[in-house]
C-alpha positions in Angstrom: 5.5 47.5 133.3 7.3 49.5 136.1 6.6 49.0 139.8 3.2 47.4 139.0 2.1 50.6 137.2 -0.1 50.3 134.1 1.0 51.2 130.6 -1.7 53.6 129.2 0.0 55.0 126.1 2.9 54.5 123.7 4.4 56.9 121.1 7.4 57.3 118.9 9.7 58.6 121.7 8.1 57.5 125.0 5.6 55.4 126.9 3.1 56.7 129.5 2.4 54.8 132.7 0.1 55.5 135.6 2.0 56.9 138.6 -0.3 56.4 141.6 -3.9 57.6 141.4 -3.4 61.3 140.4 -0.3 61.3 138.1 1.3 59.6 135.1 4.9 59.3 134.1 6.0 59.9 130.5 9.0 57.5 130.3 11.3 58.1 127.4 13.0 55.3 125.6 16.6 54.6 126.4 19.0 56.9 124.5 16.9 60.1 124.8 19.2 62.9 126.1 18.5 63.9 129.6 19.0 67.6 128.8 16.4 67.3 126.0 13.9 65.7 128.5 14.6 68.5 131.1 13.9 71.0 128.4 10.5 69.4 127.6 9.7 69.7 131.4 10.7 73.3 131.4 8.6 74.2 128.4 5.6 72.2 129.7 5.8 74.2 133.0 5.9 77.5 131.0 2.9 76.5 129.0 1.0 75.5 132.1 1.6 78.9 133.5 0.0 80.6 130.5 -3.3 79.2 131.6 -3.7 76.9 128.6 -5.7 73.7 129.4 -2.8 71.3 129.9 -1.7 68.9 132.7 0.4 70.2 135.6 4.1 69.2 135.5 6.1 67.4 138.2 9.7 66.3 138.5 12.0 64.7 136.1 12.8 61.2 137.4 14.7 58.0 136.6 13.0 54.6 136.5 14.9 51.4 135.7 17.5 53.3 133.8 15.1 55.5 131.8 14.3 59.1 132.4 10.8 60.4 132.6 8.6 63.4 133.5 5.7 63.3 136.0 2.5 64.9 134.8 -1.0 65.3 136.3 -3.2 62.5 135.2 -6.2 63.3 133.0 -8.9 60.7 133.1 -10.2 60.4 129.5 -9.2 59.3 126.0 -7.5 61.0 123.1 -9.7 62.9 120.7 -8.5 60.5 118.0 -9.7 57.5 120.0 -13.0 59.2 120.9 -13.8 60.0 117.3 -12.9 56.5 116.2 -15.4 55.0 118.6 -18.0 57.8 117.9 -17.5 58.8 114.2 -20.7 60.9 114.3 -18.7 63.4 116.4 -16.2 64.2 113.6 -17.5 67.8 113.1 -17.9 68.5 116.9 -14.4 67.3 117.4 -13.0 69.4 114.6 -14.7 72.4 116.1 -13.2 71.6 119.5 -9.7 71.2 118.0 -10.0 74.5 116.2 -11.2 76.3 119.2 -8.4 74.9 121.4 -5.8 75.9 118.8 -7.2 79.4 118.4 -7.3 79.8 122.2 -3.7 78.7 122.5 -2.8 81.3 119.8 -4.1 84.1 122.1 -1.2 83.5 124.5 1.9 85.7 124.1 5.2 84.0 125.3 8.8 85.1 125.4 10.8 82.2 126.9 10.2 79.5 124.4 12.4 78.4 121.4 12.0 80.5 118.3 9.7 78.9 115.7 11.5 80.7 112.9 15.0 79.5 114.0 13.7 76.0 114.3 12.2 76.1 110.8 15.4 77.5 109.3 17.5 74.8 111.0 15.1 72.1 109.8 15.0 73.2 106.2 18.7 73.6 106.0 19.2 70.0 107.3 17.1 68.2 104.7 19.4 66.0 102.5 16.7 65.2 100.0 16.3 68.8 98.8 18.8 70.6 96.6 20.5 73.7 97.8 18.5 75.7 95.2 15.2 74.4 96.6 16.3 75.1 100.1 17.3 78.7 99.2 13.9 79.2 97.5 12.0 77.9 100.6 14.1 79.9 103.0 13.4 83.0 100.9 9.7 82.4 101.3 10.1 82.0 105.0 12.2 85.2 105.3 9.2 87.2 103.8 6.6 85.8 106.2 5.8 87.7 109.4 7.1 86.7 112.8 5.1 86.7 116.0 5.5 85.7 119.6 2.4 83.6 120.4 2.3 80.1 121.9 2.6 77.5 119.2 2.4 73.7 119.8 4.3 72.5 116.8 2.6 69.0 116.8 -1.1 69.8 117.4 -3.5 67.0 116.3 -6.3 64.9 117.8 -3.9 62.4 119.4 -2.4 65.2 121.5 -5.8 66.3 122.9 -7.2 64.3 125.8 -11.0 64.5 126.2 -12.4 64.0 129.7 -15.6 64.7 131.6 -14.1 68.0 132.7 -13.2 69.2 129.2 -10.2 68.9 126.8 -6.6 69.2 127.7 -3.6 69.6 125.3 -0.6 67.4 125.9 2.9 66.7 124.5 4.6 70.2 124.2 8.0 68.8 123.0 8.0 71.0 119.9 6.4 74.1 121.5 7.8 77.5 120.4 7.0 81.2 120.1 6.0 82.2 116.6 3.3 82.8 114.1 -0.1 81.2 114.7 -0.8 80.6 111.0 2.5 78.7 110.7 1.3 76.4 113.6 -2.1 76.0 111.9 -0.3 75.1 108.6 1.7 72.4 110.5 -1.6 71.0 111.9 -3.1 71.0 108.4 -0.2 68.9 107.0 -0.5 66.4 109.9 -4.2 66.1 109.4 -3.8 65.4 105.7 -0.9 63.0 105.8 0.4 62.3 109.3 1.1 58.7 110.2 -0.4 57.2 113.3 1.8 55.7 116.0 2.5 52.0 115.3 0.6 51.1 118.4 -2.7 52.7 117.2 -5.5 50.1 117.1 -6.6 48.8 113.7 -10.1 50.4 114.1 -8.5 53.8 114.8 -6.3 53.5 111.7 -9.3 52.5 109.6 -11.5 55.3 110.8 -8.7 57.9 110.4 -8.3 57.0 106.8 -12.0 57.3 106.1 -12.6 60.5 108.1 -9.3 62.4 107.4 -10.5 64.7 104.6 -13.8 65.6 106.3 -12.1 66.4 109.6 -9.3 68.4 108.0 -11.7 70.6 106.0 -13.9 71.1 109.1 -10.9 72.0 111.2 -9.8 74.7 108.7 -13.3 76.1 108.4 -13.7 76.5 112.1 -10.2 77.8 112.7 -10.7 80.6 110.2 -13.8 81.7 112.0 -11.3 82.8 114.7 -8.7 84.1 112.2 -11.0 85.5 109.5 -8.3 87.4 107.6 -5.6 84.7 107.8 -6.4 82.4 104.8 -4.0 84.1 102.4 -1.1 84.2 104.8 -1.8 80.6 105.8 -1.4 79.5 102.2 2.1 81.1 102.1 3.1 79.2 105.2 2.4 75.8 103.6 5.7 75.6 101.7 8.2 76.1 104.6 6.0 74.0 106.9 6.0 71.1 104.4 9.8 71.3 104.1 10.2 71.4 107.9 7.9 68.4 108.2 10.1 66.5 105.7 13.0 67.0 108.1 11.2 64.8 110.7 12.2 61.8 108.6 8.9 60.0 108.7 9.4 57.5 105.8 5.7 57.0 105.0 5.3 60.8 104.3 8.4 61.4 102.2 7.0 61.0 98.7 3.9 63.0 99.4 5.8 65.8 101.0 8.4 66.0 98.2 5.6 66.2 95.6 3.8 68.9 97.6 7.0 70.9 97.9 7.6 70.8 94.2 4.0 71.8 93.5 4.2 74.8 95.9 7.6 75.9 94.5 6.2 75.9 90.9 2.9 77.5 91.9 2.9 79.1 95.3 -0.8 80.2 94.8 -2.0 76.6 94.8 -4.2 75.8 97.8 -3.8 72.3 99.3 
């Protein structure tokens, strides 16, 4: 606890504490580079300026030897927690997630990192893939269309806060400018196999396993109501996005991702 503030969230790279009545501080664990934290603050400000529903951004500060970012406080719970306590809302939540994602993808941006360059770097850095597989995956990526829309890069129910005033998207660490269907493919992978943070309550973990497939299929169905002609291109994005996800080094996902990558390399037309 810092200065009598309350811990309200914990993730893989940071903790979130209350900061007075109207703000929170996202306090990064020791060892996170200050330049990287400042870049997240810069990106978060740019995203806020697009008009996307996301908290306002304050200063980068230092507390007890750790660096953090001040954000507007949103009084609510994550969509994941909300669904876990109200499982009958799974389809309503999937529709909300898809609508938020499609709305985000209407925003053109020019000052964010390049999604394509990030993907290329991630794929090239994977030690568990042979050079031959990397070249094949990069060749697929080279033939996919680029774009300059706002992409979150880690969009899933635990990064959406649902309050009485509506839903807000948080955690823009991986935001980029790129192709919306690549971003949707990334979300699809996370919904299928993403691991919850270690701090997630047992009930949340249990409900996630039960409702994962239903929620994933509903999200895709609703998303493609907004991108009606995108299903074929979306399928082509699955291979490079699976490889890029592998570079995140999440041990629990490695076997499943490697199997998916082999399946897609051998038969790119397969839908997963």
